[in-house]
ZALOVO-689139 format. One line per 4 residues: number of its first residue (from 1); for each residue x, y, z of N, C-alpha, C, O. Coordinates in Angstrom, 3 decimals, always signed. Example, Ala and Ser with C-alpha at 12.3 -4.5 7.8 and 13.67 -1.06 7.14 Angstrom:
<recs>
1	+13.190/-5.690/+7.800/+12.300/-4.500/+7.800/+13.200/-3.300/+7.800/+14.236/-3.319/+8.465 | +12.850/-2.250/+7.080/+13.670/-1.060/+7.140/+12.900/+0.030/+7.870/+13.409/+1.138/+8.039 .
</recs>
This chain:
<recs>
1	-9.453/+6.577/-15.319/-8.889/+7.296/-14.154/-9.227/+6.523/-12.859/-10.262/+5.865/-12.745 | -8.285/+6.643/-11.884/-8.510/+5.983/-10.601/-9.752/+6.513/-9.919/-10.042/+7.704/-10.032 | -10.521/+5.649/-9.192/-11.695/+6.068/-8.555/-11.367/+6.671/-7.150/-11.813/+6.148/-6.129 | -10.590/+7.762/-7.124/-10.164/+8.376/-5.900/-11.390/+9.178/-5.351/-12.273/+9.587/-6.106 .
5	-11.401/+9.374/-4.051/-12.418/+10.172/-3.414/-11.784/+11.254/-2.446/-10.643/+11.108/-2.009 | -12.537/+12.293/-2.146/-12.021/+13.289/-1.262/-11.598/+12.717/+0.071/-12.095/+11.668/+0.481 | -10.683/+13.394/+0.761/-10.244/+12.931/+2.048/-11.403/+12.897/+3.082/-12.303/+13.734/+3.020 | -11.381/+11.932/+4.030/-12.424/+12.013/+5.082/-12.269/+13.318/+5.841/-11.173/+13.873/+5.917 .
9	-13.363/+13.806/+6.402/-13.427/+15.075/+7.067/-12.470/+15.149/+8.212/-11.874/+16.206/+8.417 | -12.266/+14.034/+9.025/-11.404/+14.141/+10.155/-9.950/+14.357/+9.787/-9.191/+14.964/+10.541 | -9.552/+13.835/+8.574/-8.191/+14.038/+8.156/-8.010/+15.494/+7.634/-6.964/+16.115/+7.822 | -9.017/+15.977/+7.009/-8.943/+17.383/+6.556/-8.761/+18.290/+7.758/-7.924/+19.192/+7.729 .
13	-9.550/+18.060/+8.840/-9.502/+18.853/+10.034/-8.141/+18.786/+10.707/-7.609/+19.796/+11.168 | -7.562/+17.530/+10.757/-6.251/+17.384/+11.340/-5.155/+18.077/+10.518/-4.196/+18.619/+11.068 | -5.320/+18.046/+9.183/-4.337/+18.752/+8.412/-4.342/+20.253/+8.674/-3.296/+20.870/+8.876 | -5.527/+20.815/+8.667/-5.592/+22.239/+8.924/-5.047/+22.641/+10.256/-4.440/+23.701/+10.410 .
17	-5.274/+21.761/+11.242/-4.719/+21.962/+12.599/-3.212/+21.970/+12.593/-2.567/+22.829/+13.195 | -2.666/+20.995/+11.898/-1.148/+20.890/+11.766/-0.627/+22.104/+11.022/+0.364/+22.693/+11.455 | -1.244/+22.503/+9.929/-0.719/+23.649/+9.107/-0.764/+24.917/+9.911/+0.118/+25.763/+9.770 | -1.801/+25.086/+10.784/-1.935/+26.346/+11.532/-1.038/+26.390/+12.802/-0.786/+27.450/+13.374 .
21	-0.569/+25.181/+13.212/+0.226/+25.189/+14.459/+1.666/+24.719/+14.164/+2.558/+25.552/+14.004 | +1.901/+23.408/+14.092/+3.223/+22.927/+13.956/+3.929/+23.469/+12.773/+5.088/+23.863/+12.908 | +3.325/+23.523/+11.608/+3.948/+24.056/+10.386/+4.208/+25.555/+10.573/+5.312/+26.037/+10.320 | +3.222/+26.254/+10.999/+3.333/+27.721/+11.066/+4.395/+28.145/+12.002/+5.057/+29.157/+11.776 .
25	+4.592/+27.359/+13.110/+5.573/+27.676/+14.081/+7.014/+27.311/+13.724/+7.971/+27.736/+14.372 | +7.131/+26.475/+12.624/+8.416/+25.942/+12.233/+8.678/+26.124/+10.710/+9.308/+25.288/+10.063 | +8.151/+27.281/+10.163/+8.231/+27.483/+8.732/+9.719/+27.490/+8.215/+10.029/+26.953/+7.151 | +10.580/+28.104/+8.997/+11.956/+28.147/+8.488/+12.605/+26.795/+8.456/+13.388/+26.511/+7.550 .
29	+12.310/+25.961/+9.406/+12.843/+24.608/+9.356/+12.351/+23.756/+8.169/+13.111/+23.054/+7.501 | +11.034/+23.868/+7.956/+10.474/+23.116/+6.812/+10.983/+23.677/+5.494/+11.235/+22.916/+4.560 | +11.141/+24.991/+5.400/+11.692/+25.575/+4.170/+13.146/+25.120/+3.906/+13.560/+24.932/+2.763 | +13.879/+24.956/+4.978/+15.296/+24.560/+4.869/+15.350/+23.027/+4.386/+16.167/+22.630/+3.555 .
33	+14.440/+22.258/+4.968/+14.427/+20.846/+4.517/+14.009/+20.740/+3.081/+14.488/+19.857/+2.371 | +13.145/+21.595/+2.629/+12.643/+21.559/+1.238/+13.746/+21.997/+0.297/+13.985/+21.365/-0.732 | +14.439/+23.116/+0.665/+15.408/+23.693/-0.286/+16.803/+23.030/-0.245/+17.477/+22.937/-1.271 | +17.208/+22.594/+0.889/+18.547/+21.993/+1.060/+18.557/+20.491/+0.901/+19.627/+19.895/+0.770 .
37	+17.394/+19.863/+0.909/+17.329/+18.437/+0.734/+17.430/+17.733/+2.101/+17.700/+18.367/+3.121 | +17.212/+16.427/+2.095/+17.256/+15.647/+3.331/+18.706/+15.122/+3.591/+19.439/+14.761/+2.670 | +19.062/+15.107/+4.886/+20.303/+14.462/+5.255/+20.132/+13.630/+6.518/+20.705/+13.916/+7.570 | +19.327/+12.600/+6.371/+19.036/+11.744/+7.535/+20.271/+10.980/+8.000/+21.082/+10.544/+7.182 .
41	+20.410/+10.821/+9.301/+21.556/+10.111/+9.822/+21.336/+8.614/+9.828/+22.298/+7.848/+9.884 | +20.069/+8.179/+9.771/+19.758/+6.795/+9.820/+18.599/+6.418/+8.969/+17.698/+7.220/+8.727 | +18.618/+5.193/+8.511/+17.433/+4.585/+7.866/+16.870/+3.557/+8.831/+17.590/+2.778/+9.456 | +15.556/+3.594/+8.921/+14.844/+2.594/+9.796/+13.865/+1.828/+8.859/+13.049/+2.393/+8.131 .
45	+14.034/+0.467/+8.957/+13.060/-0.365/+8.251/+12.175/-1.014/+9.367/+12.622/-1.785/+10.216 | +10.899/-0.627/+9.273/+9.991/-1.080/+10.267/+8.715/-1.733/+9.602/+8.556/-1.726/+8.381 | +7.851/-2.278/+10.453/+6.615/-2.929/+10.005/+5.598/-1.831/+9.612/+5.663/-0.699/+10.091 | +4.682/-2.202/+8.745/+3.509/-1.324/+8.412/+2.558/-1.144/+9.572/+1.767/-0.202/+9.602 .
49	+2.638/-2.057/+10.533/+1.731/-2.006/+11.678/+1.553/-0.603/+12.224/+2.539/+0.068/+12.527 | +0.301/-0.140/+12.358/-0.014/+1.199/+12.753/+0.410/+1.486/+14.196/+0.561/+2.641/+14.597 | +0.600/+0.403/+14.971/+0.964/+0.623/+16.385/+2.459/+0.888/+16.557/+2.893/+1.251/+17.650 | +3.240/+0.716/+15.517/+4.679/+0.958/+15.562/+4.993/+2.382/+15.119/+4.953/+2.625/+13.913 .
53	+5.298/+3.333/+15.978/+5.431/+4.718/+15.662/+6.914/+5.023/+15.834/+7.353/+5.376/+16.928 | +7.668/+4.891/+14.784/+9.107/+4.983/+14.843/+9.563/+6.353/+15.334/+10.444/+6.414/+16.192 | +9.018/+7.433/+14.840/+9.501/+8.764/+15.259/+9.162/+9.050/+16.696/+9.903/+9.791/+17.340 | +8.117/+8.525/+17.232/+7.749/+8.738/+18.637/+8.730/+7.934/+19.503/+9.214/+8.461/+20.505 .
57	+9.024/+6.745/+19.171/+9.918/+5.890/+20.021/+11.236/+6.612/+20.193/+11.774/+6.571/+21.300 | +11.810/+7.277/+19.183/+13.091/+7.889/+19.251/+13.010/+9.417/+19.374/+14.040/+10.090/+19.352 | +11.825/+9.957/+19.500/+11.676/+11.384/+19.600/+12.285/+12.108/+18.406/+12.904/+13.154/+18.599 | +12.142/+11.607/+17.191/+12.774/+12.095/+16.009/+12.022/+13.275/+15.365/+10.791/+13.291/+15.372 .
61	+12.717/+14.222/+14.833/+12.157/+15.329/+14.111/+12.132/+15.033/+12.586/+12.753/+14.089/+12.099 | +11.394/+15.878/+11.879/+11.340/+15.760/+10.409/+12.792/+15.837/+9.911/+13.609/+16.623/+10.392 | +13.069/+14.957/+8.897/+14.374/+15.002/+8.296/+15.448/+14.154/+8.951/+16.551/+14.021/+8.422 | +15.121/+13.574/+10.118/+16.180/+12.843/+10.841/+16.185/+11.377/+10.427/+17.283/+10.824/+10.359 .
65	+15.147/+10.723/+10.159/+15.093/+9.373/+9.763/+14.582/+9.179/+8.330/+13.608/+9.807/+7.916 | +15.246/+8.312/+7.596/+14.737/+7.821/+6.315/+13.994/+6.543/+6.643/+14.640/+5.555/+6.991 | +12.631/+6.503/+6.548/+11.885/+5.392/+7.030/+11.232/+4.573/+5.853/+10.579/+5.127/+4.969 | +11.443/+3.283/+5.902/+10.761/+2.345/+5.027/+9.960/+1.379/+5.786/+10.469/+0.734/+6.703 .
69	+8.647/+1.241/+5.425/+7.801/+0.290/+6.148/+7.305/-0.782/+5.218/+6.950/-0.489/+4.076 | +7.269/-1.979/+5.657/+6.675/-3.046/+4.857/+6.121/-4.115/+5.789/+6.220/-3.953/+7.005 | +5.559/-5.173/+5.293/+5.007/-6.258/+6.082/+6.118/-6.960/+6.876/+7.017/-7.546/+6.272 | +6.078/-6.915/+8.184/+6.971/-7.663/+9.054/+8.423/-7.174/+8.985/+9.347/-7.925/+9.295 .
73	+8.617/-5.926/+8.582/+9.965/-5.320/+8.544/+11.044/-6.190/+7.958/+12.145/-6.296/+8.499 | +10.704/-6.835/+6.801/+11.586/-7.773/+6.206/+12.449/-7.137/+5.123/+11.989/-6.229/+4.430 | +13.678/-7.588/+4.963/+14.533/-7.257/+3.806/+14.794/-8.516/+3.034/+15.246/-9.498/+3.624 | +14.535/-8.545/+1.756/+14.798/-9.723/+0.963/+16.246/-9.783/+0.577/+16.942/-8.772/+0.662 .
77	+16.743/-10.966/+0.143/+18.143/-11.024/-0.358/+18.268/-10.174/-1.578/+17.287/-9.921/-2.276 | +19.501/-9.719/-1.849/+19.764/-8.999/-3.114/+19.461/-9.853/-4.304/+19.938/-10.983/-4.409 | +18.619/-9.286/-5.262/+18.225/-10.080/-6.379/+17.993/-9.139/-7.595/+16.849/-8.877/-7.967 | +19.083/-8.642/-8.200/+18.948/-7.664/-9.302/+18.490/-8.325/-10.602/+19.261/-8.521/-11.542 .
81	+17.170/-8.666/-10.610/+16.594/-9.354/-11.739/+15.810/-8.484/-12.643/+15.180/-8.997/-13.569 | +15.800/-7.170/-12.440/+15.064/-6.233/-13.297/+13.645/-6.078/-12.925/+12.921/-5.340/-13.593 | +13.187/-6.746/-11.872/+11.765/-6.688/-11.510/+11.549/-5.527/-10.474/+12.448/-4.728/-10.214 | +10.363/-5.484/-9.925/+10.009/-4.411/-8.976/+10.540/-4.805/-7.540/+10.191/-5.874/-7.039 .
85	+11.317/-4.003/-6.937/+11.830/-4.298/-5.607/+11.848/-3.041/-4.712/+12.872/-2.370/-4.577 | +10.716/-2.755/-4.123/+10.545/-1.509/-3.335/+11.504/-1.400/-2.148/+12.142/-0.364/-1.960 | +11.608/-2.473/-1.341/+12.518/-2.434/-0.195/+13.920/-2.306/-0.584/+14.658/-1.489/-0.033 | +14.341/-3.146/-1.588/+15.725/-3.066/-2.023/+16.096/-1.730/-2.619/+17.222/-1.265/-2.445 .
89	+15.144/-1.089/-3.339/+15.322/+0.236/-3.857/+15.521/+1.300/-2.726/+16.371/+2.186/-2.820 | +14.715/+1.164/-1.688/+14.860/+2.112/-0.586/+16.220/+1.933/+0.116/+16.839/+2.920/+0.514 | +16.671/+0.727/+0.265/+17.992/+0.459/+0.910/+19.100/+1.081/+0.005/+19.994/+1.783/+0.480 | +19.000/+0.801/-1.269/+20.011/+1.300/-2.191/+20.020/+2.823/-2.162/+21.107/+3.400/-2.162 .
93	+18.922/+3.486/-2.138/+18.902/+4.965/-2.143/+19.542/+5.454/-0.828/+20.381/+6.355/-0.833 | +19.122/+4.836/+0.313/+19.610/+5.310/+1.595/+21.092/+5.142/+1.757/+21.748/+5.999/+2.349 | +21.653/+4.038/+1.237/+23.048/+3.747/+1.407/+23.957/+4.461/+0.408/+25.022/+4.967/+0.762 | +23.510/+4.489/-0.848/+24.345/+4.983/-1.934/+24.183/+6.485/-2.148/+25.150/+7.183/-2.455 .
97	+22.907/+6.997/-1.978/+22.697/+8.394/-2.325/+22.684/+9.250/-1.042/+23.349/+10.283/-0.976 | +21.945/+8.823/-0.056/+21.846/+9.555/+1.239/+23.063/+9.322/+2.104/+23.437/+10.159/+2.926 | +23.661/+8.193/+1.907/+24.847/+7.785/+2.720/+24.548/+7.867/+4.214/+25.265/+8.520/+4.972 | +23.493/+7.202/+4.615/+23.130/+7.107/+6.043/+24.259/+6.427/+6.793/+24.932/+5.561/+6.235 .
101	+24.480/+6.800/+8.050/+25.484/+6.176/+8.864/+25.012/+4.982/+9.601/+25.823/+4.148/+10.004 | +23.684/+4.856/+9.803/+23.107/+3.674/+10.535/+21.962/+3.183/+9.691/+21.269/+3.937/+9.009 | +21.797/+1.870/+9.772/+20.628/+1.180/+9.158/+20.012/+0.294/+10.187/+20.609/-0.706/+10.588 | +18.804/+0.643/+10.635/+18.132/-0.020/+11.760/+16.919/-0.910/+11.259/+16.032/-0.420/+10.560 .
105	+16.920/-2.138/+11.620/+15.737/-2.979/+11.368/+14.988/-3.142/+12.733/+15.521/-3.688/+13.699 | +13.741/-2.643/+12.751/+12.923/-2.628/+13.974/+11.757/-3.564/+13.875/+10.815/-3.308/+13.125 | +11.801/-4.648/+14.621/+10.693/-5.597/+14.719/+9.827/-5.278/+15.933/+10.171/-4.388/+16.711 | +8.738/-5.970/+16.109/+7.799/-5.668/+17.244/+7.006/-6.916/+17.629/+6.912/-7.897/+16.891 .
109	+6.446/-6.814/+18.830/+5.596/-7.917/+19.322/+4.242/-7.902/+18.633/+3.873/-6.908/+18.008 | +3.500/-8.995/+18.743/+2.180/-9.136/+18.153/+2.158/-8.804/+16.667/+1.194/-8.198/+16.199 | +3.138/-9.160/+15.943/+3.212/-8.868/+14.502/+2.346/-9.762/+13.682/+2.559/-10.973/+13.646 | +1.364/-9.189/+13.016/+0.446/-10.000/+12.227/+1.036/-10.737/+11.055/+0.625/-11.840/+10.695 .
113	+2.060/-10.053/+10.450/+2.785/-10.719/+9.280/+3.522/-11.942/+9.746/+3.479/-12.997/+9.113 | +4.213/-11.785/+10.884/+4.980/-12.970/+11.469/+4.094/-14.037/+11.859/+4.433/-15.208/+11.690 | +2.902/-13.700/+12.406/+1.953/-14.747/+12.786/+1.433/-15.429/+11.563/+1.226/-16.642/+11.570 | +1.209/-14.659/+10.477/+0.772/-15.266/+9.225/+1.813/-16.213/+8.696/+1.459/-17.287/+8.209 .
117	+3.095/-15.865/+8.767/+4.173/-16.738/+8.293/+4.210/-18.048/+9.123/+4.348/-19.153/+8.597 | +4.073/-17.843/+10.496/+4.049/-19.079/+11.288/+2.891/-20.043/+10.912/+3.095/-21.252/+10.798 | +1.717/-19.502/+10.729/+0.573/-20.296/+10.384/+0.741/-20.954/+8.976/+0.359/-22.100/+8.737 | +1.335/-20.147/+8.076/+1.588/-20.745/+6.715/+2.594/-21.915/+6.747/+2.398/-22.961/+6.129 .
121	+3.656/-21.681/+7.487/+4.722/-22.707/+7.589/+4.258/-23.927/+8.377/+4.752/-25.035/+8.168 | +3.287/-23.714/+9.298/+2.729/-24.816/+10.029/+1.584/-25.516/+9.332/+1.035/-26.472/+9.879 | +1.205/-25.081/+8.159/+0.160/-25.701/+7.371/-1.207/-25.275/+7.751/-2.184/-25.953/+7.433 | -1.311/-24.111/+8.459/-2.566/-23.696/+9.038/-3.199/-22.539/+8.201/-4.290/-22.068/+8.522 .
125	-2.501/-22.096/+7.133/-3.005/-20.941/+6.362/-2.775/-21.295/+4.904/-1.899/-20.702/+4.275 | -3.530/-22.245/+4.330/-3.317/-22.599/+2.947/-3.486/-21.451/+1.932/-2.896/-21.447/+0.852 | -4.335/-20.464/+2.344/-4.552/-19.320/+1.398/-3.267/-18.519/+1.202/-3.121/-17.861/+0.173 | -2.299/-18.552/+2.185/-1.106/-17.852/+1.986/-0.076/-18.676/+1.181/+0.963/-18.147/+0.784 .
129	-0.358/-19.930/+0.949/+0.517/-20.744/+0.072/+0.194/-20.501/-1.379/+1.013/-20.860/-2.225 | -0.977/-19.898/-1.753/-1.288/-19.701/-3.090/-0.285/-18.704/-3.705/+0.180/-17.760/-3.067 | +0.016/-18.978/-4.985/+0.974/-18.088/-5.684/+0.422/-16.689/-5.866/+1.173/-15.735/-6.069 | -0.929/-16.568/-5.789/-1.524/-15.275/-5.992/-1.474/-14.411/-4.674/-1.873/-13.246/-4.704 .
133	-1.016/-14.942/-3.591/-0.953/-14.239/-2.336/+0.305/-13.440/-2.230/+1.403/-13.978/-2.083 | +0.124/-12.108/-2.308/+1.334/-11.171/-2.178/+1.891/-11.314/-0.786/+3.111/-11.321/-0.623 | +1.045/-11.431/+0.240/+1.536/-11.567/+1.582/+2.305/-12.904/+1.789/+3.390/-12.929/+2.371 | +1.731/-13.956/+1.315/+2.413/-15.248/+1.411/+3.795/-15.281/+0.773/+4.741/-15.793/+1.372 .
137	+3.920/-14.750/-0.413/+5.190/-14.803/-1.110/+6.143/-13.839/-0.471/+7.347/-14.090/-0.508 | +5.690/-12.743/+0.118/+6.597/-11.894/+0.881/+7.084/-12.581/+2.143/+8.244/-12.428/+2.524 | +6.217/-13.329/+2.789/+6.591/-13.942/+4.048/+7.446/-15.151/+3.829/+7.980/-15.703/+4.791 | +7.603/-15.594/+2.576/+8.561/-16.684/+2.300/+9.964/-16.332/+2.738/+10.755/-17.211/+3.080 .
141	+10.275/-15.038/+2.728/+11.582/-14.510/+3.162/+11.878/-15.035/+4.574/+13.035/-15.279/+4.913 | +10.823/-15.210/+5.403/+11.014/-15.532/+6.807/+10.967/-17.059/+7.051/+11.102/-17.491/+8.196 | +10.779/-17.886/+5.993/+10.707/-19.335/+6.198/+11.878/-19.915/+6.915/+11.693/-20.739/+7.810 | +13.171/-19.497/+6.541/+14.307/-20.016/+7.299/+14.230/-19.777/+8.786/+14.665/-20.613/+9.578 .
145	+13.682/-18.650/+9.169/+13.514/-18.288/+10.604/+12.554/-19.277/+11.284/+12.765/-19.639/+12.442 | +11.497/-19.720/+10.571/+10.553/-20.624/+11.133/+11.323/-21.977/+11.446/+11.145/-22.575/+12.507 | +12.100/-22.377/+10.561/+12.874/-23.635/+10.776/+13.774/-23.522/+12.041/+14.003/-24.511/+12.737 | +14.256/-22.341/+12.307/+15.138/-22.205/+13.493/+14.392/-22.200/+14.789/+14.965/-22.539/+15.824 .
149	+13.098/-21.818/+14.777/+12.373/-21.719/+16.084/+11.224/-22.669/+16.222/+10.553/-22.637/+17.253 | +10.944/-23.516/+15.253/+9.794/-24.336/+15.269/+9.767/-25.307/+16.494/+8.706/-25.776/+16.906 | +10.891/-25.568/+17.018/+10.904/-26.519/+18.148/+10.823/-25.833/+19.531/+10.879/-26.504/+20.562 | +10.695/-24.522/+19.541/+10.459/-23.846/+20.815/+9.136/-24.316/+21.376/+8.127/-24.299/+20.670 .
153	+9.116/-24.736/+22.626/+7.948/-25.397/+23.195/+6.748/-24.537/+23.345/+5.658/-24.927/+22.926 | +6.901/-23.341/+23.945/+5.773/-22.487/+24.252/+5.349/-21.680/+23.008/+6.191/-21.138/+22.293 | +4.012/-21.611/+22.762/+3.477/-20.963/+21.573/+3.867/-19.455/+21.546/+4.324/-18.951/+20.520 | +3.687/-18.775/+22.644/+3.961/-17.348/+22.710/+5.485/-17.101/+22.570/+5.905/-16.129/+21.942 .
157	+6.266/-17.955/+23.140/+7.745/-17.782/+23.019/+8.202/-18.034/+21.589/+9.137/-17.405/+21.096 | +7.514/-18.977/+20.931/+7.834/-19.390/+19.581/+7.592/-18.221/+18.618/+8.416/-17.890/+17.765 | +6.393/-17.606/+18.809/+6.070/-16.422/+17.932/+6.962/-15.273/+18.139/+7.370/-14.603/+17.190 | +7.281/-15.027/+19.397/+8.239/-13.927/+19.743/+9.601/-14.190/+19.150/+10.259/-13.283/+18.639 .
161	+10.021/-15.450/+19.223/+11.308/-15.797/+18.625/+11.360/-15.595/+17.142/+12.367/-15.189/+16.561 | +10.170/-15.914/+16.526/+10.073/-15.702/+15.103/+10.051/-14.236/+14.708/+10.554/-13.857/+13.650 | +9.450/-13.401/+15.588/+9.509/-11.945/+15.301/+10.951/-11.443/+15.347/+11.336/-10.588/+14.549 | +11.710/-11.942/+16.229/+13.121/-11.602/+16.338/+13.941/-12.161/+15.135/+14.921/-11.560/+14.695 .
165	+13.491/-13.341/+14.627/+14.139/-13.891/+13.461/+13.953/-13.002/+12.293/+14.828/-12.896/+11.434 | +12.771/-12.325/+12.239/+12.511/-11.450/+11.090/+13.504/-10.329/+11.052/+13.847/-9.834/+9.978 | +13.984/-9.908/+12.238/+15.037/-8.874/+12.310/+16.389/-9.420/+11.864/+17.084/-8.817/+11.047 | +16.749/-10.598/+12.429/+18.025/-11.198/+12.155/+18.171/-11.623/+10.723/+19.252/-11.452/+10.159 .
169	+17.112/-12.188/+10.071/+17.224/-12.589/+8.688/+17.330/-11.335/+7.805/+18.014/-11.356/+6.781 | +16.671/-10.270/+8.192/+16.817/-9.047/+7.432/+18.245/-8.448/+7.492/+18.747/-7.928/+6.495 | +18.883/-8.530/+8.670/+20.224/-8.140/+8.781/+21.149/-9.023/+7.934/+22.067/-8.534/+7.276 | +20.895/-10.288/+7.966/+21.695/-11.221/+7.093/+21.507/-10.908/+5.631/+22.474/-10.897/+4.870 .
173	+20.291/-10.655/+5.229/+20.002/-10.339/+3.813/+20.571/-9.008/+3.396/+20.965/-8.852/+2.240 | +20.633/-8.024/+4.303/+21.236/-6.753/+4.006/+22.678/-6.894/+3.561/+23.130/-6.150/+2.691 | +23.405/-7.830/+4.138/+24.776/-8.042/+3.849/+25.017/-8.731/+2.463/+26.151/-8.865/+2.003 | +23.907/-9.152/+1.837/+24.019/-9.732/+0.515/+23.999/-8.606/-0.564/+24.274/-8.883/-1.732 .
177	+23.694/-7.420/-0.206/+23.791/-6.311/-1.126/+25.215/-5.799/-1.185/+25.767/-5.398/-0.160 | +25.805/-5.804/-2.331/+27.237/-5.436/-2.437/+27.549/-4.070/-1.842/+28.546/-3.893/-1.142 | +26.622/-3.044/-2.153/+26.861/-1.678/-1.618/+26.708/-1.606/-0.104/+27.366/-0.775/+0.522 | +25.881/-2.424/+0.506/+25.767/-2.466/+1.932/+27.038/-3.053/+2.552/+27.635/-2.486/+3.468 .
181	+27.411/-4.178/+2.029/+28.642/-4.858/+2.543/+29.867/-3.955/+2.399/+30.709/-3.892/+3.294 | +29.957/-3.275/+1.293/+31.152/-2.376/+1.057/+31.169/-1.234/+2.110/+32.201/-0.888/+2.685 | +29.869/-0.637/+2.335/+29.836/+0.439/+3.308/+30.153/-0.033/+4.700/+30.834/+0.678/+5.440 | +29.686/-1.210/+5.095/+29.947/-1.775/+6.418/+31.480/-2.080/+6.547/+32.088/-1.780/+7.575 .
185	+32.037/-2.635/+5.567/+33.427/-3.027/+5.732/+34.321/-1.794/+5.690/+35.444/-1.845/+6.192 | +33.848/-0.657/+5.091/+34.619/+0.556/+5.070/+34.356/+1.375/+6.363/+34.932/+2.446/+6.553 | +33.470/+0.845/+7.252/+33.076/+1.472/+8.480/+32.375/+2.776/+8.244/+32.457/+3.701/+9.052 | +31.671/+2.848/+7.107/+30.841/+4.048/+6.859/+29.350/+3.776/+7.210/+28.526/+4.689/+7.159 .
189	+29.031/+2.566/+7.549/+27.681/+2.161/+7.846/+27.680/+1.099/+8.957/+28.505/+0.186/+8.937 | +26.754/+1.216/+9.928/+26.576/+0.210/+10.954/+25.146/-0.341/+10.843/+24.214/+0.415/+10.565 | +24.978/-1.586/+11.047/+23.633/-2.272/+11.044/+23.204/-2.492/+12.481/+24.027/-2.803/+13.342 | +21.869/-2.325/+12.746/+21.394/-2.514/+14.090/+20.062/-3.263/+13.957/+19.257/-2.985/+13.069 .
193	+19.856/-4.233/+14.882/+18.609/-4.971/+14.998/+17.910/-4.688/+16.260/+18.475/-4.916/+17.329 | +16.635/-4.174/+16.207/+15.862/-3.857/+17.374/+14.531/-4.593/+17.409/+14.036/-5.002/+16.359 | +13.960/-4.767/+18.539/+12.661/-5.337/+18.754/+11.974/-4.635/+19.849/+12.549/-4.462/+20.924 | +10.720/-4.203/+19.626/+9.991/-3.476/+20.629/+8.724/-4.255/+21.118/+7.998/-4.851/+20.322 .
197	+8.507/-4.224/+22.390/+7.301/-4.821/+23.001/+6.204/-3.795/+23.087/+6.336/-2.814/+23.820 | +5.132/-3.990/+22.365/+4.043/-3.016/+22.313/+3.340/-2.843/+23.671/+2.864/-1.748/+23.967 | +3.265/-3.866/+24.481/+2.539/-3.847/+25.735/+3.108/-2.824/+26.712/+2.387/-2.021/+27.303 | +4.449/-2.888/+26.859/+5.112/-2.060/+27.917/+6.088/-1.024/+27.338/+6.747/-0.293/+28.077 .
201	+6.161/-0.978/+26.042/+7.116/+0.009/+25.401/+8.580/-0.371/+25.539/+9.456/+0.469/+25.332 | +8.865/-1.647/+25.894/+10.212/-2.079/+25.993/+10.928/-2.161/+24.658/+10.309/-2.385/+23.618 | +12.248/-1.976/+24.700/+13.034/-1.977/+23.462/+14.258/-2.864/+23.702/+14.952/-2.705/+24.706 | +14.520/-3.789/+22.792/+15.668/-4.640/+22.866/+16.538/-4.531/+21.628/+16.024/-4.289/+20.535 .
205	+17.848/-4.704/+21.776/+18.721/-4.658/+20.592/+19.487/-5.957/+20.480/+19.763/-6.575/+21.508 | +19.837/-6.392/+19.325/+20.538/-7.623/+19.141/+22.072/-7.400/+19.405/+22.723/-6.582/+18.754 | +22.592/-8.159/+20.375/+23.977/-8.033/+20.766/+24.692/-9.286/+20.166/+24.478/-10.409/+20.624 | +25.534/-9.063/+19.146/+26.223/-10.165/+18.492/+27.085/-10.922/+19.459/+27.209/-12.141/+19.348 .
209	+27.673/-10.251/+20.388/+28.592/-10.890/+21.337/+27.852/-11.887/+22.216/+28.362/-12.966/+22.517 | +26.602/-11.501/+22.637/+25.789/-12.376/+23.416/+24.940/-13.362/+22.596/+24.435/-14.364/+23.102 | +24.812/-13.028/+21.327/+23.990/-13.876/+20.449/+22.551/-13.827/+20.803/+21.822/-14.797/+20.596 | +22.112/-12.697/+21.343/+20.753/-12.582/+21.817/+20.270/-11.105/+21.779/+21.073/-10.191/+21.586 .
213	+18.986/-10.897/+21.960/+18.441/-9.578/+22.130/+18.427/-9.229/+23.607/+17.968/-9.998/+24.452 | +18.935/-8.071/+23.880/+19.024/-7.590/+25.341/+18.380/-6.252/+25.438/+18.303/-5.523/+24.449 | +17.901/-5.898/+26.644/+17.202/-4.596/+26.824/+18.108/-3.471/+26.551/+19.305/-3.540/+26.831 | +17.527/-2.357/+25.971/+18.246/-1.155/+25.803/+18.388/-0.395/+27.102/+18.990/+0.678/+27.127 .
</recs>
């Protein structure tokens, strides 16, 4: 059996507080979500980073967003090889079953995963090159992005550019999934690339016409 332990006391206290207030005041809404199922309008793929709070950024309620989080908000290319693919499965479910209208990839500043990719590609993190490194093999998805930005002169600008490449490469990879491409071409689905600055709460979106991220 797994060696699970009871919840920490502070989480127990927070749960009881939520159950007595937010839940108690919105019982009908929660019951409706439970009985009628979810109908989110958008899927958001964001980083696992605890500082990225998707629902707060957009003021979203329960049931509004289908959210998938992973290291550095990356989407791998479509690869139906019969192995385990959590992100690809989440995308498939959102597009084919939930039929979301929007699919948003949200990157952010000071991303540890992106920094790890940069260090790995620059030869500064040999531990991530090991085949046994789950993080390293996941960050291989971003290697093409490193090649695109490695000649940017300023270190901070280079890392920020790589963070935005994580968004762009994910958008490119999304279009390798046949069901995503079909939904986009049928105008049933739109893809969006966003990047948020944690320091000042800024939000930028990728504008294909400008070929750059611009402020929202």
